[in-house]
C-alpha positions as CSV (number, residue, x, y, z in Angstrom):
1,M,-6.0,67.6,32.6
2,K,-3.7,65.6,30.4
3,A,-4.3,62.4,32.5
4,S,-8.1,62.8,32.1
5,L,-7.7,63.3,28.4
6,L,-5.6,60.2,28.2
7,V,-8.2,58.2,30.1
8,L,-11.0,59.4,27.8
9,L,-8.9,58.5,24.7
10,L,-8.1,55.0,26.0
11,G,-11.8,54.5,26.8
12,Y,-12.8,55.6,23.3
13,L,-10.3,53.2,21.7
14,L,-11.5,50.4,23.9
15,S,-15.0,51.1,22.9
16,L,-14.0,50.9,19.2
17,T,-12.3,47.6,19.8
18,S,-15.3,46.3,21.6
19,Q,-17.6,47.4,18.8
20,A,-15.3,45.7,16.2
21,A,-15.3,42.5,18.2
22,D,-19.1,42.6,18.4
23,A,-19.6,43.5,14.7
24,P,-21.3,40.7,12.8
25,R,-18.9,38.7,10.6
26,P,-19.3,39.4,6.9
27,N,-20.8,36.9,4.6
28,V,-18.6,36.1,1.7
29,I,-19.6,35.3,-1.9
30,L,-17.0,34.5,-4.5
31,V,-18.2,34.3,-8.1
32,I,-15.7,32.8,-10.7
33,A,-16.7,32.6,-14.4
34,D,-15.1,30.0,-16.6
35,D,-13.1,31.1,-19.7
36,Q,-14.3,34.7,-19.5
37,G,-11.3,37.0,-20.3
38,Y,-10.5,40.5,-19.1
39,G,-11.9,41.9,-22.3
40,D,-15.2,40.1,-22.0
41,L,-17.0,42.9,-20.1
42,S,-18.4,46.1,-21.5
43,C,-16.9,48.1,-18.6
44,H,-13.5,47.0,-19.9
45,G,-14.2,48.5,-23.3
46,N,-15.8,45.6,-25.2
47,P,-17.6,47.2,-28.1
48,V,-20.1,44.4,-28.7
49,L,-20.8,42.6,-25.4
50,R,-23.2,44.3,-22.9
51,T,-22.8,43.5,-19.2
52,P,-24.9,46.1,-17.2
53,N,-24.9,44.3,-13.9
54,L,-21.1,43.5,-14.0
55,D,-20.6,47.1,-15.0
56,R,-22.5,48.3,-12.0
57,L,-20.5,46.0,-9.7
58,H,-17.3,47.3,-11.3
59,G,-18.4,50.8,-10.4
60,E,-19.1,49.8,-6.8
61,S,-15.9,47.8,-6.3
62,I,-12.2,48.0,-5.6
63,R,-10.8,46.7,-8.9
64,L,-7.5,44.9,-9.0
65,T,-6.3,45.9,-12.5
66,D,-3.1,43.9,-12.5
67,F,-4.5,40.7,-11.1
68,H,-3.2,37.3,-12.4
69,V,-4.3,33.7,-12.4
70,T,-3.0,30.7,-14.3
71,P,-4.0,30.3,-17.9
72,M,-6.2,27.2,-17.3
73,C,-9.1,26.1,-15.1
74,T,-7.8,23.7,-12.4
75,P,-4.5,25.5,-11.7
76,T,-6.3,28.7,-11.0
77,R,-9.0,27.1,-8.8
78,G,-6.4,25.1,-6.8
79,Q,-4.4,28.3,-6.1
80,L,-7.6,30.1,-5.1
81,M,-8.6,27.4,-2.7
82,T,-5.2,27.0,-1.0
83,G,-3.2,30.2,-1.5
84,R,-0.4,27.9,-2.9
85,Y,1.1,27.7,-6.4
86,C,-0.5,24.9,-8.5
87,L,2.8,23.1,-8.9
88,A,3.0,23.0,-5.1
89,N,-0.5,21.9,-4.4
90,G,-0.7,19.2,-7.0
91,A,-3.7,20.5,-9.0
92,M,-1.9,21.7,-12.0
93,N,-3.7,20.3,-15.1
94,V,-7.3,19.9,-16.3
95,S,-7.0,16.1,-16.5
96,S,-4.1,13.5,-16.8
97,G,-4.4,12.6,-13.1
98,R,-3.1,16.1,-12.1
99,T,-6.3,17.8,-11.0
100,L,-6.2,16.3,-7.5
101,L,-5.7,18.9,-4.8
102,R,-3.0,17.5,-2.5
103,R,-4.2,16.2,0.8
104,G,-3.1,17.9,4.0
105,I,-3.2,21.5,2.6
106,P,-6.0,23.5,4.3
107,T,-8.6,24.8,1.9
108,M,-10.6,28.0,1.8
109,P,-13.9,26.3,2.8
110,E,-12.2,24.3,5.6
111,I,-10.8,27.5,7.0
112,F,-14.1,29.3,6.8
113,A,-15.9,26.3,8.4
114,A,-13.4,26.1,11.3
115,S,-14.4,29.7,12.1
116,G,-18.1,28.9,12.3
117,Y,-19.1,29.7,8.7
118,R,-21.5,27.6,6.7
119,T,-19.9,26.7,3.3
120,G,-21.5,26.0,-0.1
121,L,-20.3,25.3,-3.6
122,F,-22.5,25.7,-6.6
123,G,-21.1,24.8,-10.0
124,K,-17.6,23.8,-11.0
125,W,-15.1,22.2,-8.6
126,H,-12.5,20.5,-10.9
127,L,-10.1,19.6,-8.1
128,G,-11.0,15.9,-7.8
129,D,-14.1,13.8,-8.6
130,N,-13.5,11.1,-6.0
131,Y,-13.0,10.7,-2.4
132,P,-11.0,12.2,-0.7
133,Y,-10.8,15.1,-3.1
134,R,-14.5,16.0,-3.6
135,P,-15.8,19.3,-2.4
136,M,-17.6,17.6,0.5
137,D,-14.2,16.1,1.5
138,R,-12.4,19.5,1.3
139,G,-14.7,21.7,3.5
140,F,-17.9,22.3,1.6
141,Q,-21.0,21.4,3.7
142,E,-23.3,21.9,0.7
143,A,-22.3,21.1,-2.8
144,V,-24.2,21.1,-6.1
145,W,-21.5,20.4,-8.7
146,F,-20.5,18.5,-11.8
147,L,-17.6,16.2,-12.4
148,S,-14.3,17.2,-14.1
149,S,-13.6,20.2,-16.4
150,H,-17.0,21.0,-18.0
151,I,-20.5,19.8,-18.4
152,G,-20.2,17.1,-21.0
153,S,-16.8,15.9,-19.8
154,A,-16.0,12.2,-19.9
155,P,-16.9,11.5,-16.2
156,D,-20.0,13.8,-16.3
157,Y,-23.5,12.3,-16.5
158,W,-23.9,11.0,-20.0
159,N,-25.6,13.5,-22.4
160,N,-25.7,16.4,-20.0
161,D,-26.1,19.4,-22.3
162,Y,-26.5,22.5,-20.0
163,F,-30.3,22.1,-19.9
164,D,-32.2,20.0,-17.3
165,D,-29.1,18.1,-16.4
166,V,-28.1,15.7,-13.7
167,Y,-25.6,17.1,-11.2
168,N,-24.0,15.9,-8.0
169,H,-25.6,17.0,-4.8
170,N,-23.5,16.1,-1.7
171,G,-22.3,12.9,-3.3
172,R,-25.5,11.8,-5.0
173,R,-26.6,12.4,-8.6
174,Q,-29.8,14.4,-8.8
175,P,-31.7,15.9,-11.7
176,Y,-32.2,19.7,-11.9
177,Q,-34.6,21.7,-14.1
178,G,-33.3,24.7,-16.1
179,Y,-30.2,26.2,-17.8
180,C,-27.0,25.4,-15.9
181,T,-26.0,28.9,-14.9
182,D,-29.6,29.6,-13.7
183,V,-29.5,26.4,-11.7
184,F,-26.2,27.2,-9.9
185,F,-27.1,30.8,-9.0
186,G,-30.7,29.7,-8.0
187,E,-29.5,26.9,-5.8
188,A,-26.9,29.3,-4.2
189,I,-29.5,31.9,-3.5
190,N,-31.8,29.4,-1.9
191,W,-29.1,28.1,0.3
192,M,-27.9,31.6,1.3
193,R,-31.5,32.6,2.1
194,A,-31.7,29.6,4.5
195,Q,-28.5,30.6,6.2
196,A,-29.6,34.2,6.6
197,A,-32.9,33.0,8.1
198,V,-31.0,31.7,11.1
199,D,-28.3,34.4,11.2
200,Q,-25.6,32.0,10.1
201,P,-22.6,33.6,8.3
202,F,-21.7,31.9,5.1
203,F,-19.1,31.5,2.5
204,C,-20.7,30.9,-0.9
205,Y,-18.6,29.8,-3.9
206,I,-20.6,30.3,-7.1
207,A,-18.6,28.8,-10.0
208,P,-20.7,28.5,-13.2
209,N,-19.3,26.4,-16.0
210,A,-20.2,29.2,-18.5
211,P,-19.0,30.5,-20.7
212,H,-16.7,27.4,-21.1
213,G,-17.5,25.3,-24.2
214,P,-19.4,23.6,-25.6
215,L,-21.2,26.9,-26.2
216,F,-24.8,25.9,-25.4
217,V,-27.1,28.7,-24.4
218,P,-30.8,29.6,-24.7
219,Q,-31.5,31.1,-28.1
220,K,-32.8,34.4,-26.6
221,Y,-29.3,35.2,-25.3
222,R,-27.6,34.3,-28.6
223,D,-30.1,36.5,-30.3
224,L,-28.7,39.5,-28.4
225,Y,-25.7,39.5,-30.8
226,P,-26.9,39.3,-34.4
227,G,-24.3,39.6,-37.0
228,Q,-21.7,37.8,-34.9
229,P,-20.4,34.3,-35.8
230,R,-22.4,31.7,-34.0
231,N,-19.6,30.8,-31.6
232,V,-19.1,34.4,-30.6
233,A,-22.9,35.1,-30.3
234,S,-23.2,32.0,-28.1
235,F,-20.2,32.9,-26.0
236,F,-21.4,36.5,-25.4
237,G,-24.9,35.1,-24.8
238,M,-23.6,32.9,-22.0
239,I,-21.9,35.9,-20.5
240,A,-25.2,37.9,-20.8
241,N,-26.9,35.2,-18.8
242,I,-24.2,35.3,-16.2
243,D,-24.7,39.1,-16.0
244,E,-28.4,38.6,-15.6
245,N,-27.8,36.2,-12.7
246,L,-25.4,38.7,-11.1
247,G,-28.3,41.1,-11.1
248,K,-30.6,38.5,-9.5
249,L,-27.9,37.9,-6.8
250,D,-27.7,41.6,-6.1
251,D,-31.5,41.9,-5.8
252,F,-31.4,39.0,-3.3
253,L,-28.8,40.7,-1.2
254,R,-30.8,44.0,-1.1
255,E,-34.1,42.4,-0.3
256,T,-32.7,40.4,2.5
257,G,-30.6,43.2,4.0
258,L,-27.4,41.3,3.4
259,R,-25.8,43.6,0.9
260,E,-24.0,46.0,3.3
261,N,-22.1,43.3,5.2
262,T,-21.5,40.9,2.4
263,L,-18.0,40.7,0.8
264,L,-18.6,40.0,-2.8
265,I,-15.7,39.0,-5.2
266,F,-16.1,38.6,-8.9
267,M,-13.2,37.1,-11.0
268,T,-12.6,34.7,-13.8
269,D,-10.3,31.7,-14.1
270,N,-8.1,32.4,-17.2
271,G,-7.8,34.5,-20.3
272,G,-10.5,34.7,-23.0
273,T,-11.5,32.2,-25.6
274,A,-14.2,32.7,-28.2
275,G,-14.4,36.5,-27.7
276,V,-10.7,37.3,-28.0
277,N,-10.9,38.1,-31.7
278,V,-13.6,40.7,-31.0
279,F,-11.8,42.4,-28.1
280,N,-9.0,41.5,-25.8
281,A,-8.4,44.8,-24.0
282,G,-5.2,45.4,-26.0
283,M,-3.5,42.3,-24.6
284,R,-1.5,39.6,-26.4
285,G,-2.5,36.0,-25.7
286,R,-5.5,34.0,-24.6
287,K,-6.3,30.9,-22.5
288,I,-3.2,28.6,-22.0
289,D,-0.8,31.4,-23.2
290,L,1.9,32.8,-20.9
291,Y,1.4,36.3,-22.3
292,D,-0.8,38.6,-20.1
293,G,-3.9,37.8,-22.2
294,G,-3.7,34.3,-20.9
295,H,-3.6,35.1,-17.1
296,R,-4.5,38.7,-16.4
297,V,-8.2,38.7,-15.4
298,P,-10.8,40.9,-13.7
299,C,-11.1,41.0,-9.9
300,F,-13.8,43.1,-8.3
301,I,-14.1,43.4,-4.5
302,R,-17.1,45.0,-2.9
303,W,-17.9,45.2,0.9
304,P,-20.0,48.3,1.6
305,S,-19.8,48.2,5.4
306,G,-16.3,46.8,5.5
307,G,-14.3,50.0,6.0
308,L,-12.4,49.5,2.8
309,R,-10.7,52.2,0.8
310,P,-12.8,54.1,-1.7
311,V,-13.9,52.3,-4.8
312,G,-11.6,52.5,-7.8
313,D,-8.6,50.9,-9.5
314,V,-5.7,49.4,-7.6
315,A,-2.8,48.8,-10.0
316,E,-0.5,46.7,-7.7
317,L,0.7,43.3,-9.0
318,T,-1.7,40.8,-7.4
319,A,-2.6,37.2,-7.9
320,V,-5.3,34.6,-7.2
321,Q,-3.2,33.0,-4.4
322,D,-3.5,36.3,-2.5
323,L,-7.2,35.9,-1.9
324,L,-7.2,33.3,0.8
325,P,-4.8,35.1,3.1
326,T,-6.7,38.3,2.4
327,L,-10.0,36.8,3.4
328,I,-8.5,35.3,6.6
329,D,-7.4,38.8,7.6
330,L,-10.6,40.6,6.5
331,C,-12.9,38.1,8.1
332,A,-10.8,37.4,11.2
333,L,-10.7,33.7,10.4
334,K,-8.6,31.2,12.4
335,N,-5.5,30.6,10.4
336,P,-4.4,26.9,10.7
337,A,-1.1,26.4,12.5
338,Q,1.9,26.2,10.2
339,T,-0.1,27.0,7.1
340,Q,2.1,28.3,4.3
341,F,0.8,30.7,1.6
342,D,2.5,31.6,-1.6
343,G,0.2,34.6,-1.8
344,L,0.2,37.9,0.3
345,S,-2.7,39.3,2.3
346,L,-4.1,42.4,0.5
347,A,-6.1,43.5,3.5
348,S,-4.0,46.6,4.3
349,L,-4.1,47.5,0.7
350,L,-7.9,47.1,0.5
351,R,-8.4,49.0,3.7
352,G,-6.3,51.9,2.5
353,E,-3.7,51.4,5.2
354,A,-1.0,50.7,2.6
355,Q,-0.6,52.1,-0.9
356,R,2.0,49.6,-2.1
357,L,2.8,46.0,-1.7
358,S,6.3,44.6,-1.3
359,D,8.4,44.6,-4.5
360,R,7.4,41.1,-5.4
361,M,7.8,38.7,-8.3
362,L,5.2,36.2,-9.4
363,V,5.5,33.0,-11.4
364,V,2.9,31.6,-13.7
365,Q,3.4,28.0,-14.6
366,F,1.1,24.9,-15.0
367,S,1.0,21.5,-16.5
368,R,0.3,21.4,-20.2
369,M,-2.6,19.2,-21.5
370,N,-0.6,17.2,-24.0
371,N,2.7,17.4,-22.3
372,P,1.7,17.1,-18.6
373,V,5.1,16.9,-16.9
374,P,6.1,20.5,-16.2
375,K,9.4,21.6,-17.7
376,K,11.8,24.1,-16.2
377,G,11.5,27.4,-18.0
378,D,8.0,26.9,-19.3
379,A,6.8,29.9,-17.3
380,A,6.1,33.6,-17.1
381,V,7.8,35.6,-14.4
382,L,6.1,38.9,-13.5
383,W,7.8,41.8,-11.8
384,Q,6.5,45.4,-11.7
385,R,6.2,46.3,-15.4
386,W,8.3,43.4,-16.6
387,R,7.3,40.0,-18.1
388,L,9.9,37.3,-18.7
389,V,8.2,34.6,-20.9
390,Q,9.7,31.1,-21.2
391,D,13.1,32.5,-20.3
392,K,13.6,33.9,-23.8
393,E,11.4,36.9,-24.1
394,L,11.3,40.1,-21.9
395,F,8.6,42.7,-22.3
396,D,8.4,46.1,-20.8
397,L,4.7,46.8,-20.4
398,A,5.2,50.5,-19.7
399,T,6.2,51.0,-23.3
400,D,4.9,47.9,-24.9
401,P,1.6,46.8,-23.2
402,T,0.8,44.5,-26.2
403,Q,4.0,42.5,-25.6
404,Q,5.3,42.8,-29.2
405,K,8.9,43.8,-28.6
406,N,11.4,41.5,-27.0
407,V,13.9,43.6,-25.1
408,I,15.8,40.9,-23.3
409,E,19.1,41.9,-24.9
410,Q,18.7,45.6,-24.0
411,H,17.8,44.8,-20.4
412,S,19.8,41.7,-19.6
413,E,20.2,42.8,-16.0
414,V,16.5,42.7,-15.5
415,A,16.2,39.3,-17.1
416,A,19.0,38.0,-14.9
417,K,17.3,39.1,-11.7
418,M,14.0,37.6,-12.8
419,R,15.7,34.4,-14.0
420,A,17.4,34.1,-10.6
421,H,14.1,34.4,-8.8
422,Y,12.6,31.7,-11.0
423,G,15.5,29.4,-10.4
424,Q,15.0,29.6,-6.6
425,W,11.3,29.1,-7.0
426,W,11.8,26.0,-9.2
427,A,14.3,24.5,-6.7
428,K,11.6,24.7,-4.0
429,I,8.8,23.3,-6.3
430,E,10.6,20.5,-8.2
431,P,11.1,17.9,-5.4
432,R,7.3,17.2,-5.0
433,M,6.1,18.4,-8.4
434,N,5.5,14.9,-9.8
435,E,3.9,13.3,-6.7
436,H,0.6,12.0,-8.0
437,G,-2.5,11.9,-5.8
438,A,-4.3,8.6,-5.3
439,I,-8.0,7.9,-5.5
440,T,-9.3,5.9,-2.5
441,I,-11.3,2.8,-3.1
442,G,-13.0,0.6,-0.6
443,S,-13.9,3.4,1.8
444,D,-17.4,3.8,3.3
445,A,-17.2,7.5,2.2
446,E,-17.5,6.4,-1.4
447,N,-18.4,2.9,-2.5
448,P,-18.6,2.1,-5.4
449,V,-16.1,4.4,-7.0
450,Q,-16.4,5.5,-10.7
451,L,-12.9,5.9,-12.2
452,S,-12.7,7.9,-15.5
453,P,-10.0,8.5,-18.0
454,A,-9.7,12.1,-16.8
455,D,-7.5,10.6,-14.0
456,W,-5.3,8.4,-16.1
457,Q,-1.7,9.4,-15.1
458,D,-0.3,11.8,-17.6
459,V,-2.7,10.9,-20.4
460,F,-5.2,13.5,-21.6
461,L,-8.7,12.2,-22.1
462,D,-11.4,14.1,-20.3
463,Q,-13.9,15.1,-22.9
464,G,-17.1,13.3,-23.8
465,A,-16.3,13.9,-27.4
466,Q,-13.1,11.9,-27.0
467,V,-15.1,9.0,-25.6
468,R,-17.5,9.1,-28.5
469,R,-14.6,9.1,-31.0
470,G,-13.1,6.1,-29.2
471,E,-9.7,7.6,-29.0
472,K,-7.0,4.9,-28.8
473,K,-5.5,5.9,-25.5
474,N,-4.8,4.2,-22.2
475,G,-3.4,5.0,-18.8
476,A,-3.2,3.9,-15.2
477,W,-5.1,5.1,-12.2
478,N,-3.3,5.7,-9.0
479,I,-5.4,4.2,-6.2
480,E,-5.2,3.6,-2.5
481,V,-7.1,0.6,-1.2
482,A,-8.7,1.6,2.1
483,R,-9.6,-1.9,3.4
484,E,-8.6,-5.4,2.6
485,G,-11.3,-7.4,1.0
486,D,-13.0,-8.8,-2.1
487,Y,-13.7,-6.2,-4.8
488,E,-15.8,-6.2,-7.9
489,V,-14.3,-4.3,-10.8
490,E,-16.6,-3.4,-13.7
491,L,-15.1,-2.3,-17.0
492,R,-17.1,-0.4,-19.5
493,R,-16.6,1.3,-22.9
494,W,-19.6,3.6,-22.3
495,A,-21.0,5.3,-19.2
496,R,-23.5,3.2,-17.3
497,E,-26.5,5.5,-18.1
498,A,-25.7,5.2,-21.8
499,E,-26.8,1.5,-21.7
500,A,-24.7,0.5,-24.6
501,S,-22.6,-2.7,-25.3
502,V,-18.9,-2.7,-24.9
503,A,-18.3,-3.3,-28.6
504,G,-21.2,-1.4,-29.9
505,G,-21.7,2.2,-31.0
506,L,-24.2,4.9,-30.1
507,A,-26.5,6.9,-32.4
508,P,-26.3,10.7,-32.6
509,F,-28.1,12.4,-29.8
510,K,-30.2,15.6,-30.4
511,H,-30.1,17.8,-27.4
512,A,-31.5,21.2,-26.4
513,D,-29.0,23.3,-28.4
514,G,-27.7,21.0,-31.1
515,D,-26.5,17.4,-31.6
516,F,-23.9,15.1,-30.1
517,T,-22.2,13.0,-32.7
518,A,-22.5,9.3,-33.0
519,G,-20.4,7.1,-30.8
520,V,-17.9,5.0,-32.7
521,A,-18.1,1.2,-32.3
522,L,-14.9,-0.6,-31.4
523,P,-14.2,-4.3,-32.3
524,I,-13.5,-5.2,-28.7
525,A,-13.0,-9.0,-28.2
526,K,-11.1,-9.2,-24.9
527,A,-10.9,-7.2,-21.7
528,R,-8.0,-7.2,-19.2
529,I,-7.3,-5.7,-15.8
530,K,-4.1,-5.3,-13.8
531,V,-4.1,-4.2,-10.2
532,G,-0.7,-4.5,-8.6
533,A,0.4,-8.1,-9.1
534,I,-3.1,-9.3,-10.2
535,D,-3.5,-9.7,-13.9
536,Q,-6.7,-11.1,-15.4
537,S,-8.4,-11.3,-18.8
538,Q,-11.9,-12.2,-20.1
539,P,-13.4,-12.6,-23.6
540,V,-16.0,-10.0,-24.6
541,K,-19.3,-11.0,-26.3
542,I,-21.1,-8.7,-28.6
543,E,-24.0,-8.2,-26.2
544,D,-21.9,-7.5,-23.1
545,K,-22.4,-4.1,-21.6
546,A,-19.7,-4.6,-18.9
547,M,-17.0,-6.9,-18.0
548,V,-16.8,-7.8,-14.3
549,F,-13.7,-9.0,-12.5
550,G,-13.4,-10.2,-8.9
551,V,-10.2,-9.4,-7.1
552,N,-9.0,-9.6,-3.5
553,L,-7.0,-6.5,-2.6
554,K,-4.7,-5.6,0.3
555,P,-4.6,-2.1,1.9
556,G,-2.2,0.4,0.5
557,R,-1.3,2.3,-2.6
558,T,-1.0,0.7,-6.1
559,Q,-2.0,1.3,-9.7
560,L,-5.0,-0.1,-11.6
561,Q,-5.0,-0.3,-15.4
562,T,-7.3,-1.9,-18.0
563,W,-7.1,-2.9,-21.7
564,F,-9.5,-3.6,-24.5
565,Y,-8.2,-5.7,-27.3
566,D,-9.5,-6.8,-30.7
567,R,-9.7,-10.5,-31.8
568,D,-6.1,-10.3,-33.2
569,G,-4.8,-9.2,-29.8
570,Q,-4.2,-5.6,-30.8
571,E,-4.7,-3.1,-28.1
572,L,-7.6,-0.7,-28.8
573,C,-7.8,1.5,-25.7
574,G,-8.4,1.3,-21.9
575,A,-11.8,1.0,-20.4
576,Y,-13.0,4.6,-20.2
577,Y,-15.3,3.8,-17.2
578,V,-14.4,1.5,-14.4
579,F,-16.5,1.0,-11.3
580,V,-14.8,-0.5,-8.2
581,R,-17.0,-1.8,-5.4
582,R,-15.9,-3.3,-2.1
583,K,-18.3,-6.2,-1.4
């Protein structure tokens, strides 16, 4: 009798294993909003903002309530894509040549693609504008995206203003009709519909630029918040538009029957900005700060048929670098050999198989915009209820959630333990921390190549407004020459599509939601280029729109730098736009 029961039990377990093996793989949608803080949702208590669709998702999800990112765009996105700390993966800053996600580290889309998923990105990438760092080079088979940190950045298509813009589609610039967030969600839904039609599992990464500034939005969304300052009404209006698109996404999942077996994650990339003064969920700090208000963000996870624990709050200390190893486990993806993750898989926690994680510590550190070389100690260390900030302030969130009282002297033993963890972490990170990625020129994968000041090594200039002002900055590009040959190098003060002379200015531009200021004329009289040992100069005429140099380059890594001078030989700035073409 006992033997027969054992046989029946084994047969039942084998049937469950077979059913699990035959179960269709889940689709995965990851939505990440830009600059929306923890307090910028009505379900988190915001008294002004209304987010009904996000509130509904909140009610249907497992919520990671102590979930942390890095206080700035690129560092968070790089950690998300690799499961590695930003100082370890190279993508640690929003510009200054430190946005390039280090080659050789497997990425989330690459891992999904290797397991048979189709992969698509719609919106912000911000981990490299050129080959071999573009989304198409790092695992995305479909990509509708814009360059650099925000729409209107220095390398972005000139005069993009969130409405009827020109974006990159798989390496080619293409015009799109509509408001930016509507375009990215709409293109994502169209792409997902096509995958579903052929029963193809997909990983869809929807990364709207909103509500990142400049705060451009259709007036009807701004009108939802009368009585608020214009910047706040615009910011909340942008979030209202995101919320509306989340509703459209959910409608699509229901009508196509995809909702039950789709794993949907919603999160944001750093602490709040324009809405912080209205409501910040009781936290201290905002974007770029090392207090919790700079890096604690929402993370909602919903998978109706995934066998996850009941919906509700999970208060374990978790981080953005946990999501990739978690998805590998939840979706049974092939894990590349010898892959290292700084994050932990949360799969057992999400399935209800474990109630606690290991007693972990986390480090939050990134490269500052105007001081890009990371400094030892410029970090937050997180452990249970404790926060050690810049090695000089210790906060106990259990008694002081707003981080107002420094208790480092009263709890020196806690600070010492956290300091020791950080010291070990820094010792591992430091040796490769200042290795700069190089942009490849001369490859068939991208020829010509547009170089922009966003990639000047350790020089911050990534905003279109900085170009219009003619900021007197200069820097070198790290490049790798793919093939020996003759190259044409074109230097410009303005983007090609601006059609303006090197020494001339630009008139103000009226766009859909305001005005771009006039572009300042610079008295440029001479242009110079240096590539390795090659150093050439040319005079600039008033009518010249570009200065073109011919150089012969050998394969290998080097630096390229340019200069614009006035007629007295005084340096004005570097060429903001350089186009390199292998002939």
